[in-house]
N, C-alpha and C positions, 0 to 999 in steps of 0.2 A: 433575331426573332422579333416580329412586329408585336405591337401592343395587344391586339386581339387574340393572337396565338398564345401569348404569355398569360393573359387573363383566362383563356380556356384551360390551359395546363394547370394553373393555380386552382381554378374551380374544381377540375377533375381530381387533383390531388387531395383537396379538402373532402370531397365526396368519398373518395376511396378510404381515406383515414377514418372518416365517420363510420363507414360501413364496417371496416375492420374493428374499430372500437366497439361498435354495437354487437358484433358477433362474439368478441372476447367477453364483453360485459354479460351477454346472455349466458355464456357457458360458465362464468364465475358465479352468477346468480343460481344457475342450475346446480352447480357443485355444492354451494353452501345450503341450498334448499334440500338437496339429496342427503347431505350429512344429517340434517335435522330429521328428515323423514325416516332414516334408518333406525332412529331411536324408538319409532313406533312399532317396528317389527318385533314380535315376541321373541324373547331370548330362548324359549323352550321349543322353538320350531323343530318339528321332527323331520325325518327323512321322508321323501315321497317320490313317486314315480311320475315324472312329467312326460315320459315317452317310452314306447315299446317299439321293437322293430323285428322284421324277418328279412333276411337276405335271401331272395329266391335263387339267385345264381349270377355268375358272371362268365361272360364268354369273351370272344375277341372284341376288345374295346367297348363292351357293354356290361353294365351292372344293373340288376333290377331288384327292387325292394318295396316293402310296405312299411310305413312309419305311422304310428298312432301318437297323438298328443292328448294328455289328460290333465284335469285340474286336480287339486289336492283332495277332492272327495272321490277321486277315481272315475269321474264321469268323462266320457270321451269328448274331446273338443274338435278334433279333425283327424282325417285319415289321408295320407299322401301315398299313392301307389303309382309307380311309374319305372321307366328305365332311363338310364343316363348314359351318355357317351363317357367311356372311361372304364377302368377296372377296379378302382378303389373309391368307396363311398365314405364321405366324411359328415359328421354332424358337429356343428360349431355352437358353442355356448359363449355368451358374453356376460360378464359379471358386473355387479355394483358392489363395491367393498367399502363399507363404513362401519364404525362402532363394533369392530371385531365380528361383523357379520359379512358373509360373502354370498350374495344371492345370484345364482346362475339362471340364465334365461336361454333356452334353445332358440337359436336364431337363424341357422342356415344349413341346408342340406346341399352338398355339392360333390363333384368328383375332381380328380386331379386334372381332368381335361375340360371341365365345364363350370369353373367357379362363377363366371359371369352369368351362366345359364342355370344356376342352382335355384333352389326353392327357398324363398324367404319365409320363415315360420312365424314371426311375430304378427303377421297379418291375420293369422288364424286365432290368436288369443288376445291381442290388444285391440280393443274396440270401444268406442264411446267412453273413453276415460277409465276403462276397467281392464285389468290384466286378469283374464279368466283363468290363466294358469295357476295363479296363487290365491284366487278368491274362494272363500268358504261361505256357505250359506249362513247368514246370521252374523257374520263378522262385521265389526264397526266399519263404517264408510271410510274413516280416516286411515285404517289399515289397508283397505282395498286401494285407496288412492295412493298410499305410500308405495305399494308394490308396482302400481302402474307407472308412477313418475320415476321410480328407481329403474324400471326397464328402459325408459326413454334415456336416462343417464347412461345406462350400460351400453346402449347401442349408439350413442353419440360419438364415442371414441375420439374425444378431443385430446390432442397429444399432451397438453399441460397436466392432465389428470390421469395419466396412464397407471399410476400406482394405486388408483381407486377403481380401475376397470381393466380386465384382461380377457383374453380369448383362451377357451379350453376346447381342444379339438379331439374328438374320438373318431377313430377309423372303424366304422361299422363293418366293413367288408373283411375285418380280421376274424369275425365271429362265424361259427359254423352255419352253413346255409341250411335253410329249411327249418331252423329252430326259432322259437319265440324268445327274444331277449328283452330284459327290462333295464332301463337306465334310471338310476337312483341318484337324487341330489339332496343336498342339505345346505342350510345357511352357514355351515363352516367351510363351504367351497368344495366339498367332496362331490365328485361325479364319478360314478362307477357303473359297471355293466354286470348283470347276473343273468343266468338262465332262468326263464320264467317258470 
């Protein structure tokens, strides 16, 4: 190997190591920051309904539904209504888990045939440094900021911190078609479905 090639590979190796170190350092910082942010989330957080849904029906390789997203005040954030290729519709939650608090965020709607063509939900409620899903009117800015930054941690899915974040998947198509169903969550990690 000539000198120029050797120098190039050495330089490339240093750059690659620097980038990897930067990524890992960023996640470690996010982890410790998230742990401290969780302390700001009130311990008395009550159950609330972040989503409701109706399954209109499913036929040969198609399922159609309407899903609503709500904030803690019960105000509507978004409505997603469409058909998907597939027969089973799933709603995925990702969690941030610190200080005995498990905060679930609805993140993805998809079918068994269309995971990559599913609907990313956080784009409807995470905007301009605010997680509208968990924001209450009059709530201190530091709590609103904590919910937003914890949502970013939940969705980062860095393998080193898997015991502080997990995926909860509900199969919405298991529920009776034509009925309105509510999804209830709490900071103890409970995610359940009841008829509205």
